[in-house]
C-alpha positions as CSV (number, residue, x, y, z in Angstrom):
1,X,-20.1,27.4,3.0
2,X,-16.8,26.7,4.9
3,X,-13.7,25.8,3.1
4,X,-13.9,22.4,5.0
5,X,-17.5,21.5,4.0
6,X,-16.6,22.7,0.4
7,X,-13.5,21.0,0.0
8,X,-15.3,17.7,1.6
9,X,-18.2,18.1,-1.2
10,X,-15.8,18.5,-4.0
11,X,-14.0,15.2,-3.0
12,X,-17.2,13.2,-2.4
13,X,-18.5,14.3,-5.7
14,X,-15.1,13.5,-7.4
15,X,-15.3,10.0,-5.9
16,X,-19.1,9.7,-7.0
17,X,-17.9,10.8,-10.6
18,X,-15.4,8.1,-10.7
19,X,-17.8,5.4,-9.6
20,X,-20.2,6.5,-12.2
21,X,-17.3,6.3,-14.9
22,X,-16.6,3.0,-13.5
23,X,-20.0,1.7,-14.3
24,X,-20.0,3.3,-17.7
25,X,-16.5,1.8,-18.5
26,X,-17.8,-1.9,-17.5
27,X,-20.5,-1.5,-20.2
28,X,-18.5,-0.2,-23.0
29,X,-16.6,-2.5,-25.2
30,X,-17.1,-5.1,-28.2
31,X,-20.2,-6.3,-26.4
32,X,-22.3,-3.6,-24.9
33,X,-23.8,-4.3,-21.5
34,X,-26.8,-2.3,-20.3
35,X,-26.3,-0.3,-16.8
36,X,-29.1,-2.2,-15.2
37,X,-27.7,-5.5,-16.2
38,X,-24.2,-4.5,-14.7
39,X,-25.8,-3.7,-11.3
40,X,-27.7,-7.2,-11.6
41,X,-24.6,-8.9,-12.3
42,X,-22.6,-7.1,-9.4
43,X,-25.3,-7.9,-6.9
44,X,-25.6,-11.4,-7.8
45,X,-29.1,-11.5,-9.8
46,X,-28.2,-11.7,-13.3
47,X,-29.0,-14.8,-15.6
48,X,-26.7,-14.2,-18.5
49,X,-23.7,-16.2,-17.9
50,X,-21.8,-14.9,-20.7
51,X,-22.3,-11.2,-19.8
52,X,-21.4,-12.4,-16.1
53,X,-18.1,-13.8,-17.2
54,X,-17.3,-10.5,-19.2
55,X,-18.2,-8.1,-16.3
56,X,-16.6,-10.2,-13.5
57,X,-13.7,-11.7,-15.0
58,X,-12.5,-9.2,-17.6
59,X,-14.0,-5.6,-17.3
60,X,-14.4,-5.1,-13.5
61,X,-10.8,-6.3,-12.6
62,X,-9.5,-4.0,-15.3
63,X,-11.4,-1.1,-14.1
64,X,-10.6,-1.6,-10.5
65,X,-7.1,-2.1,-11.4
66,X,-7.1,1.4,-13.3
67,X,-8.7,3.1,-10.6
68,X,-6.3,1.7,-7.9
69,X,-3.3,2.3,-9.8
70,X,-4.4,5.9,-11.0
71,X,-4.9,6.9,-7.4
72,X,-1.4,5.4,-6.3
73,X,0.3,7.3,-8.9
74,X,-1.4,10.5,-8.3
75,X,-0.8,10.3,-4.5
76,X,3.0,9.7,-5.2
77,X,3.2,12.4,-7.3
78,X,1.7,14.8,-4.5
79,X,3.9,13.6,-1.9
80,X,7.2,13.9,-4.0
81,X,6.1,17.3,-4.6
82,X,6.0,18.1,-1.1
83,X,9.4,16.3,-0.2
84,X,11.1,17.9,-3.0
85,X,9.7,21.3,-2.8
86,X,9.0,21.1,-6.7
87,X,5.6,21.6,-8.2
88,X,7.1,19.6,-11.3
89,X,8.2,16.5,-9.2
90,X,6.3,13.2,-10.1
91,X,7.3,9.4,-10.1
92,X,8.1,9.5,-14.0
93,X,10.1,12.8,-14.2
94,X,12.1,11.9,-11.1
95,X,13.4,8.6,-12.3
96,X,11.1,6.5,-10.0
97,X,9.1,4.9,-12.3
98,X,12.0,4.2,-14.8
99,X,14.1,2.6,-12.1
100,X,11.4,0.4,-11.0
101,X,10.9,-0.6,-14.8
102,X,14.4,-1.6,-15.2
103,X,14.3,-4.1,-12.4
104,X,10.9,-5.4,-13.3
105,X,12.2,-5.7,-16.9
106,X,15.3,-7.8,-15.6
107,X,13.0,-10.3,-14.1
108,X,10.6,-10.4,-17.1
109,X,13.3,-11.0,-19.7
110,X,16.3,-12.5,-17.7
111,X,14.7,-14.6,-15.0
112,X,10.8,-15.0,-15.9
113,X,10.7,-18.0,-13.3
114,X,11.0,-15.3,-10.4
115,X,7.9,-13.5,-11.2
116,X,6.5,-13.4,-7.7
117,X,9.7,-11.2,-6.6
118,X,8.4,-8.2,-9.1
119,X,6.9,-6.1,-6.5
120,X,10.0,-6.2,-4.6
121,X,12.2,-5.5,-7.6
122,X,10.1,-2.8,-8.5
123,X,10.4,-1.3,-5.2
124,X,14.1,-1.5,-5.0
125,X,14.6,-0.2,-8.5
126,X,12.3,2.7,-7.6
127,X,14.3,3.3,-4.3
128,X,17.7,3.2,-6.1
129,X,16.6,5.7,-8.7
130,X,15.1,8.0,-6.1
131,X,18.3,7.9,-4.1
132,X,20.5,8.8,-7.0
133,X,18.3,11.8,-7.8
134,X,18.6,13.2,-4.3
135,X,22.4,12.8,-4.2
136,X,22.7,14.5,-7.4
137,X,20.3,17.3,-6.5
138,X,21.6,17.9,-2.8
139,X,23.5,20.8,-2.4
140,X,25.0,22.5,0.9
141,X,21.7,25.0,1.1
142,X,19.3,22.1,0.4
143,X,17.7,20.7,-2.6
144,X,17.3,23.0,-5.7
145,X,13.8,22.4,-7.4
146,X,15.6,22.7,-11.0
147,X,18.4,20.3,-10.2
148,X,15.7,17.8,-9.2
149,X,14.2,17.9,-12.8
150,X,17.7,17.7,-14.1
151,X,18.9,15.0,-12.1
152,X,15.5,13.2,-12.9
153,X,16.2,13.7,-16.6
154,X,19.7,11.9,-16.2
155,X,18.5,9.0,-14.2
156,X,15.6,8.6,-16.8
157,X,18.3,8.7,-19.5
158,X,20.3,6.0,-17.6
159,X,17.5,3.8,-17.1
160,X,16.2,4.4,-20.6
161,X,19.7,3.0,-21.8
162,X,19.3,-0.1,-19.6
163,X,15.9,-0.8,-20.9
164,X,17.1,-0.4,-24.6
165,X,20.2,-2.7,-23.5
166,X,18.0,-5.5,-22.2
167,X,15.3,-5.2,-25.1
168,X,18.4,-5.9,-27.6
169,X,20.0,-8.5,-25.6
170,X,16.7,-10.5,-25.2
171,X,14.7,-9.4,-28.4
172,X,13.3,-12.8,-28.7
173,X,11.5,-12.3,-25.4
174,X,10.7,-8.8,-25.8
175,X,7.1,-9.2,-27.5
176,X,5.8,-10.6,-24.0
177,X,6.9,-7.3,-22.5
178,X,5.9,-4.7,-24.8
179,X,2.4,-4.1,-23.4
180,X,3.9,-3.8,-19.9
181,X,6.6,-1.1,-21.2
182,X,3.8,0.9,-22.8
183,X,1.6,1.2,-19.5
184,X,-1.2,-1.3,-20.8
185,X,-4.0,-2.8,-19.0
186,X,-4.9,-5.2,-21.6
187,X,-5.5,-8.8,-20.4
188,X,-5.3,-7.6,-16.8
189,X,-7.5,-9.9,-14.7
190,X,-8.1,-10.8,-11.1
191,X,-4.3,-12.1,-10.8
192,X,-3.0,-8.7,-11.2
193,X,-5.8,-6.9,-9.2
194,X,-5.1,-9.1,-6.3
195,X,-1.4,-8.8,-6.4
196,X,-1.8,-4.9,-6.3
197,X,-4.9,-4.6,-3.8
198,X,-3.2,-5.7,-0.6
199,X,0.0,-3.5,-1.2
200,X,-2.3,-0.5,-2.1
201,X,-4.5,-0.9,1.1
202,X,-1.2,-0.8,3.3
203,X,-0.1,2.4,1.5
204,X,-3.5,3.9,1.8
205,X,-3.4,3.3,5.5
206,X,0.0,4.8,5.9
207,X,-1.2,8.0,4.0
208,X,-3.2,8.8,7.0
209,X,-0.2,9.3,9.2
210,X,1.6,11.3,6.4
211,X,-0.8,14.1,6.1
212,X,0.3,15.9,8.9
213,X,4.2,15.3,8.1
214,X,3.3,16.4,4.3
215,X,1.8,19.8,5.7
216,X,4.7,20.4,8.0
217,X,7.4,20.0,5.3
218,X,5.5,21.9,2.7
219,X,5.8,25.1,4.9
220,X,9.8,25.0,4.4
221,X,12.5,23.3,6.2
222,X,13.1,26.2,8.8
223,X,9.4,26.2,9.9
224,X,9.6,22.4,10.2
225,X,12.6,22.7,12.2
226,X,11.1,25.3,14.3
227,X,8.3,23.1,15.0
228,X,10.9,20.5,16.5
229,X,10.5,18.1,13.3
230,X,13.4,16.2,11.8
231,X,13.1,17.3,8.2
232,X,15.4,14.8,6.7
233,X,13.6,11.9,8.4
234,X,10.3,13.2,7.1
235,X,11.6,13.2,3.7
236,X,12.9,9.8,3.8
237,X,9.9,8.4,5.1
238,X,7.4,10.3,2.6
239,X,9.9,9.4,-0.1
240,X,9.5,5.7,0.8
241,X,6.0,5.8,0.9
242,X,5.8,7.3,-2.6
243,X,8.3,5.0,-4.1
244,X,6.2,2.0,-2.5
245,X,3.1,3.4,-4.1
246,X,4.6,3.8,-7.6
247,X,6.4,0.7,-7.3
248,X,3.5,-1.8,-7.0
249,X,1.7,0.2,-9.8
250,X,4.7,-0.2,-12.2
251,X,5.0,-4.0,-11.3
252,X,1.3,-4.3,-12.2
253,X,0.9,-2.6,-15.5
254,X,4.3,-1.0,-16.5
255,X,5.2,2.6,-17.1
256,X,2.3,5.4,-16.7
257,X,3.6,8.8,-17.0
258,X,2.4,12.1,-16.1
259,X,-0.6,11.2,-13.8
260,X,1.5,12.2,-10.7
261,X,2.1,15.4,-12.5
262,X,-1.2,16.4,-13.8
263,X,-3.5,15.3,-11.1
264,X,-2.0,17.1,-7.9
265,X,-1.9,20.4,-9.9
266,X,-5.7,19.9,-10.5
267,X,-6.3,18.8,-7.1
268,X,-5.0,22.0,-5.7
269,X,-6.7,24.2,-8.0
270,X,-9.9,22.4,-6.5
271,X,-9.3,21.9,-2.8
272,X,-6.0,23.9,-2.1
273,X,-2.5,22.8,-0.8
274,X,-3.6,21.5,2.5
275,X,-2.5,17.6,2.4
276,X,-5.7,16.8,4.5
277,X,-7.7,17.5,1.4
278,X,-5.2,17.3,-1.3
279,X,-4.4,13.3,-0.9
280,X,-7.9,12.2,-1.1
281,X,-8.6,14.5,-3.8
282,X,-5.6,13.3,-5.9
283,X,-6.8,9.6,-5.2
284,X,-10.1,10.4,-6.7
285,X,-8.7,12.2,-9.6
286,X,-6.1,9.9,-10.3
287,X,-8.7,7.2,-10.3
288,X,-10.9,8.9,-12.5
289,X,-8.2,10.1,-15.1
290,X,-6.4,6.9,-15.8
291,X,-9.8,5.0,-15.8
292,X,-11.0,7.5,-18.5
293,X,-7.5,7.1,-20.3
294,X,-7.7,3.2,-20.4
295,X,-11.6,3.2,-21.5
296,X,-10.7,5.7,-24.3
297,X,-7.8,3.7,-25.3
298,X,-9.8,0.5,-25.7
299,X,-12.9,1.8,-26.9
300,X,-12.4,5.0,-29.3
301,X,-9.9,3.1,-31.6
302,X,-11.5,0.0,-31.7
303,X,-10.4,-2.7,-32.9
304,X,-7.0,-1.2,-32.2
305,X,-6.2,-0.8,-28.3
306,X,-3.9,2.2,-27.3
307,X,-2.4,1.7,-24.0
308,X,-3.2,3.9,-21.3
309,X,0.4,5.0,-20.7
310,X,0.6,6.3,-24.2
311,X,-2.6,8.2,-23.8
312,X,-1.3,9.6,-20.7
313,X,1.9,10.7,-22.3
314,X,0.1,12.5,-25.1
315,X,-2.1,14.4,-22.5
316,X,0.6,15.0,-19.9
317,X,3.6,16.1,-22.1
318,X,1.7,19.3,-23.4
319,X,0.6,20.0,-19.8
320,X,4.0,19.8,-18.5
321,X,5.2,22.2,-21.1
322,X,2.4,24.5,-20.1
323,X,3.6,24.3,-16.4
324,X,7.1,25.1,-17.6
325,X,5.6,27.9,-19.7
326,X,4.2,29.6,-16.5
327,X,7.5,29.4,-14.8
328,X,6.1,27.5,-11.8
329,X,9.7,26.7,-10.7
């Protein structure tokens, strides 16, 4: 079996596994729904109106939202790792997530009448944070991988201070934003899904054109320059795409950490570093992992629901320490 066919098979199997997990997740909850009935509802032949409502209005939008956002954040992490030349780069560690969160929280707490601007605010916040990280990490001889992480820590600390200040200043309005701050998909329905989906489709379409550029830049600045590529422009464009995908995800469900770090590493182990395979593999794995985290959070501890963002932090933080222990810098 050639590398191409092997990688293609692995990617297809992962997408099928994510689809299977989605069907199982729809059936799990306080009301258990058999798989045959799920298919009957999805294909319009069910006669149980109550279960139809549970599936179509509650569980299916939440499952699809988890998969879309997991795919978005995983791909963002893969792109940022290419752009920054750092295997530990991801939207959370580089400050993009927290920057987007600050701007969204300002709308939530200070100007809730402007909620229609939340996606734009998230994009601007993530873009500002990414720009600050670049400026702090840039040296005459290029970007240092360790400096990227340190700059991200500084930006995260700054944004964390902003979130804390807003939380104290508008403590009376904070309860409505607490679930969002923890990266929860609870009570997310069709409105959230339809807000994210158009932007996600645009981002996925642009990924097609990002594959070659990501492969060029991962070979190093000198090789890219010898091929006649404008390295700075490639970095800016890929960063904008990564920030865009992260921002729409943060706007929808809040701060989800470590998906962009964990998933690309697993994807590389399975299909290698060629972005032709790495990006679709990251999408499939990201969708699967965040879906499993959300489903586990709402079923394993019932009637208590643990936000997916918290579970991902519990999983991702030890993995981050493991990568540092292996000296992947």
